[in-house]
N, C-alpha and C positions, 0 to 999 in steps of 0.2 A: 448593350452591344457597342454603343458609341464609346462608352467609357473603356471597354476592353481594347478597341481599336486605337484609342488615344494612348493607352499605356504601351501598346506595342510600338507605336510611332516614337514615343519618348525613349524607349529602350533602344530602338534602332538608331535614333539620333545620338544617344550617348555612346553607343558602340562605335559609330563612325568617328565621333570626336576623339574617343580613346585611341582608335586605330591611327588617325592622322597625327595625334600628339606623339604616340609611340614611334611612328615612322619618322617624324621630324627630328625627334631626339636621337634616333639611330643614325640618321643622315648627318646630323650635326657632329656627332662624335666620331664619324668616319671621315670627316674632313669637309662637311658642308656640301651644298649642291654643286660646287665646282668639282668635288671628287666624283659625284655621280656623272657629271658631264664628261670628265676625263675618262672615267671607266667605260662609258658607252662608246667613246671615240677610240679607245685603245684596242678594240678587239674585232674590227671588221676583217672579213676574209680577204685573201689576196685578190680574188676576182672582183669583189665589191670595191676594193680600193685601187683598182687598176687605173681608173681615170685620174686619180691624184698622182699616181706614179708617173704616168706618161705626160701629164701637165707639167710636173716639176722637171722631168727629164728634158722636155722641150725648152723650158725656160732656161735651164742650165746651159744647154747647147747653143742657145741664141745670145748668150751673154758675151760681150766684147771685152770684158775686164782682163787686165794683164798685170804683170809685175806683182804676183801674189806671194805673200809671205807664208800663210798657213791655210790649209784646207782640212775641214773635219768631215769625214765620210761615214755614213752609217744609216741608221733607221730613225725612229721617232725620238730616241734619246738624244741623238745629235740634232735632229730636225727642230726640236723645241728650244734649243739653246741659242741665246743671243750672243754669240761668241765675239762678234766684231766689237761689242761694247767692252769686253774684257781686255782687248789688246789695242788700245788707242795708238795711233801712229803706224799701225800695220794694216795691210790689206788681208782680210780674213774672209774666206768663203765657207758657207755652210752647205754641205752637200749631203745632208741627211734627208731621207724620205721615210715617212712613217710606214710601218708594216713591211719594210723592205728586208730582204735577206741577202745572203752572199751572192746568189745567182742574179738578183736584181742589180746589185752593185756592179758585178762583173759586166752586165749588159750596158752599163752607162759610165764605166770608169775611164774610157778613152777620152772623154771630155775633160776630165781632171788631168790626165797624163799629158795631153796636148798643151795644157797651160803651163806646164813645167814649174809648179810652185816650189818654193824653197823647202817647205815641210808639208807633209800630209799625214793625217792621223786617222786610222781606220778602226772603227768599233762596230762589229757586226756579229750576229749569231743568235741573239735571243729569239728572234722570229723563226730562225731555222729550227730551233728547239720546239717552238710553239707549233710549227707546221709539220713536224715529224721528218725533217730532212735527215737522211742517213749521214752518219759521221763521215764516211768516206767521200760522199758527194760534197758535203760542206768543206772538207779539207781540200778537195780538188778545186772547188770554186775560189777559195781564198788564195790558194797557191797561184792560180791564174791571175787573180787581181794583183798580187805582188809582182808576178812576172811582167805585167803590163808596164811597170815602171823601169824595166831593165834598159840600161843605156841612157837614162835620164839623170838630171842632176838632183832631182827631188829626194829629200831624206824622208823615207817612209817609215812609219812606226805602227805596229799593231797594238791596240789596247785590249785589255781583257774585257770579257763580258761582265757586266755588273751583276751582283746578287739580286735576288728578288725577295720580297716579303710575302710569304705564302698566306699569312694571316689576313693580309689586305687584298692580295691579288688572286688568291686561290692556288690550286695545284697544277695549273696548266703548264707551268715551268717549275722544275725542281732545281734546287741549288746543287744537288749531286750531278745533274745533267750539265748545269752551267760549269761546274768544275771540270767535267770530262771534256767539254768543248774548249775550255780555256787551256787545257793541256795540249790539245791539238794546235791551238793558236800559238802557244809558246814554242812548240816544236817547229812549226813553220817558220817563225821568226828566227829561231836558232839555225835551221837548215839554210835559210836564205840570207843569213848574215845581217838582219835588220833588228832594230830595237823592239823589245817587247815591254810595254808599260803595264805593270800589274796594278790595277786600280782596286781590285777586289777587297783587299784588307782595309782600304780607306773608308769603306762603306758598310761593312758588316757589324752587326751587334754581337753581344756575347753568345747568342744562339746561332750565329752563322747566317742570319737573315739580313736583308737590306734594312738598315737602321731606319726606324720610323721618322727620325728627325730630318731625313733626307728625301722623303717621298710622301705623296698624298694617296697614291693608289697601289703601292707595293711594287711597281715596275718602273715608272718614270720618276725623274728627279724633280725636286722643287728648287727654289732659288738657292737655298743653302747647299744643296747637293751639287749644283753647277759651280758654286764657289770652290768647293773642295776639289772637283775635277779640274777646274782651270788652274788652281794653285799647284796641283801636281804637274800640269804641263809647264807652268812657269818655272818650277823648281828643277826641271830636267838639266 
């Protein structure tokens, strides 16, 4: 009886080792534990992330900085970028808030408008797709953001939504939907007489997905991805 229990114990131990080994191998090949950390951080609901939104909004509004050259406005893809380091000698503000959508940007855009920066770059929409925002509602919110700059000296540009890699990120966002929302953004830019920066082609692979060389989780950019983005802004 003792021998039987010992054998069961050994089998159980071996299965656990096999499970842990397989799991570690999979995690390593998906980008390591940093990928898992990023993946877990990338999908909180708007309600769960509201504390972060209002904290960042408050910090932005209480800043006394002036004479601003560039402002980058958007969601986590902007939020995670160290843009000031890419433009030495210029005053660059990052006004990205993770998990934000067009409505959230609209509700905080006045802080940017009032600073009258020389240039402002808006990238928003992937979370609107994630959260099921209707296309017409998205369009209206973006139009209101653009209209907020009316009468100001700021040169505003709308940037396209980046593609996603569904193999890494899953199917919460499809690239067909990204393309449809980008058409809306491009039309708004045309109607309002402002610049539209199409970043999409700089990041897709041969299958129309966000190229794996630019991402760890299929949605957010890695360092190489930010270099490509910034190079596009520099070459304008």
